[in-house]
C-alpha positions in Angstrom: 215.0 -49.5 -178.6 213.4 -46.2 -179.6 212.5 -47.7 -183.0 210.4 -50.4 -181.3 208.7 -47.8 -179.1 208.0 -45.6 -182.2 206.6 -48.6 -184.0 204.5 -49.6 -181.1 203.2 -46.0 -180.7 202.5 -45.8 -184.4 200.7 -49.1 -184.4 198.6 -48.1 -181.5 197.6 -44.8 -183.1 196.8 -46.7 -186.3 194.7 -49.1 -184.3 192.7 -46.4 -182.6 192.1 -44.6 -185.9 190.9 -47.8 -187.5 188.6 -48.5 -184.6 187.1 -45.0 -184.5 187.3 -43.3 -187.9 184.2 -41.4 -187.0 185.7 -39.7 -184.0 188.9 -38.9 -185.9 186.7 -37.3 -188.7 184.8 -35.3 -186.1 188.0 -34.0 -184.6 189.2 -33.0 -188.1 185.9 -31.3 -188.8 186.1 -29.5 -185.5 189.5 -28.2 -186.3 188.3 -26.9 -189.6 185.4 -25.2 -187.9 187.7 -23.7 -185.2 190.1 -22.3 -187.8 187.4 -20.7 -189.9 185.5 -19.4 -186.9 188.7 -17.9 -185.5 189.5 -16.3 -188.8 186.0 -14.8 -189.0 186.2 -13.6 -185.4 189.5 -11.9 -186.0 188.0 -10.3 -189.1 185.0 -9.1 -187.1 187.1 -7.3 -184.6 190.1 -6.2 -186.7 188.1 -5.3 -189.7 190.7 -6.9 -192.0 189.8 -7.5 -195.7 188.1 -10.8 -196.2 189.6 -13.5 -198.3 186.5 -14.3 -200.3 184.0 -12.9 -202.9 182.4 -9.6 -202.2 180.2 -9.3 -205.3 177.3 -11.3 -206.5 175.3 -13.9 -204.7 178.3 -15.1 -202.8 179.2 -12.0 -200.8 180.9 -12.6 -197.5 181.1 -9.0 -196.6 177.3 -8.5 -196.8 176.7 -11.5 -194.6 179.4 -10.8 -192.1 178.5 -7.1 -191.6 174.7 -7.6 -191.5 172.7 -7.2 -188.3 172.5 -11.0 -188.2 176.3 -11.5 -187.9 176.1 -10.9 -184.1 174.2 -12.8 -181.4 170.8 -11.1 -181.0 170.9 -8.4 -178.4 174.6 -8.3 -178.2 177.7 -7.2 -180.0 179.2 -10.7 -179.9 179.9 -12.1 -183.3 178.0 -15.2 -184.2 181.4 -16.9 -184.8 182.0 -17.1 -181.0 179.1 -19.6 -180.4 180.5 -21.4 -183.5 183.9 -21.7 -181.8 182.2 -23.0 -178.7 180.1 -25.5 -180.8 183.2 -26.8 -182.6 185.2 -26.9 -179.4 182.6 -29.0 -177.7 182.1 -31.3 -180.7 185.9 -31.9 -180.9 186.0 -32.4 -177.2 183.4 -35.1 -177.2 185.2 -36.9 -180.1 188.5 -36.6 -178.3 186.9 -38.1 -175.1 186.0 -41.1 -177.2 189.5 -41.4 -178.7 191.2 -41.1 -175.3 188.9 -43.8 -174.0 189.8 -46.1 -176.9 193.5 -45.4 -176.4 193.1 -46.5 -172.7 191.0 -49.5 -173.7 188.1 -48.2 -171.6 184.5 -48.9 -172.5 182.8 -46.1 -174.4 180.5 -44.1 -172.1 176.9 -44.9 -172.8 176.0 -41.2 -173.1 178.8 -40.3 -175.6 177.1 -41.1 -178.9 173.7 -39.7 -177.7 175.5 -36.5 -176.6 177.2 -36.2 -180.0 173.9 -36.7 -181.8 172.1 -34.1 -179.7 174.9 -31.6 -180.1 175.0 -32.2 -183.8 171.2 -31.7 -184.0 171.5 -28.4 -182.1 174.2 -27.4 -184.5 172.1 -28.3 -187.5 169.1 -26.3 -186.2 171.3 -23.3 -185.9 172.7 -23.8 -189.4 169.2 -24.0 -190.8 168.3 -20.7 -189.2 171.5 -19.0 -190.4 171.2 -20.3 -193.9 167.6 -19.1 -194.0 168.7 -15.7 -192.8 171.4 -15.6 -195.5 168.9 -16.4 -198.2 165.7 -14.6 -197.0 167.1 -11.5 -195.1 170.6 -10.8 -196.4 170.1 -12.2 -199.9 173.8 -13.3 -200.1 175.8 -16.3 -199.1 179.1 -16.4 -197.3 181.5 -19.1 -198.6 183.3 -19.4 -195.3 180.0 -19.8 -193.5 178.9 -22.4 -196.0 182.0 -24.5 -195.2 181.3 -24.2 -191.5 177.6 -25.2 -192.1 178.7 -28.2 -194.1 181.1 -29.2 -191.3 178.2 -29.1 -188.8 176.0 -31.2 -191.2 178.8 -33.7 -191.7 179.4 -34.0 -188.0 175.8 -34.9 -187.4 175.6 -37.3 -190.3 178.8 -39.1 -189.0 177.3 -39.4 -185.5 174.1 -40.9 -186.9 175.9 -43.3 -189.2 178.2 -44.6 -186.5 175.9 -44.5 -183.5 175.4 -48.2 -183.3 179.1 -49.0 -183.5 179.8 -47.5 -180.1 180.7 -50.2 -177.7 180.8 -52.9 -180.4 183.6 -52.4 -182.9 184.9 -49.2 -181.5 186.4 -50.6 -178.3 187.8 -54.0 -179.3 190.2 -55.2 -176.7 194.0 -55.1 -177.2 194.0 -58.9 -177.3 191.4 -58.9 -180.1 193.5 -56.4 -182.0 196.7 -58.4 -181.4 194.9 -61.5 -182.7 193.7 -59.6 -185.8 197.2 -58.3 -186.5 198.7 -61.8 -186.2 196.0 -63.3 -188.5 196.6 -60.5 -191.1 200.3 -61.3 -191.3 
């Protein structure tokens, strides 16, 4: 009995992943961003040695101890807004995945919200990269990975925007028919 339930659960997860690979990818990118932002936040407060280059053009220490490593006018590390950004990004994607799991139609606002959030993230990234290059004269490899995750999130949301409500939320009956046809 439990084998049938496990198979059913596994098949259901697989079906949701196949229907919404974009949302799964965004959740994965959000998790990467949260892990790196958390590491850099801990480093900021605990002053632990960084696990990255500290010499040459790639010099995390120079970037993460510069005046630009905090939110302007505060002592709050810039990684905290990064954590919030990735949390919201992952939350929006999870909303879509939960809806697909429940066979609910995708909210009309979801894809637009993801694109808007991604665009805001990209504008922030462009500012931060310009600061790294023009003001600090060094790059941070951890920051670069986070910046690429933000860019990838936006590109995924743009690429898949027209699939929302079409392929993404096929009914269970449609999926069952496809499964039978494939066998």
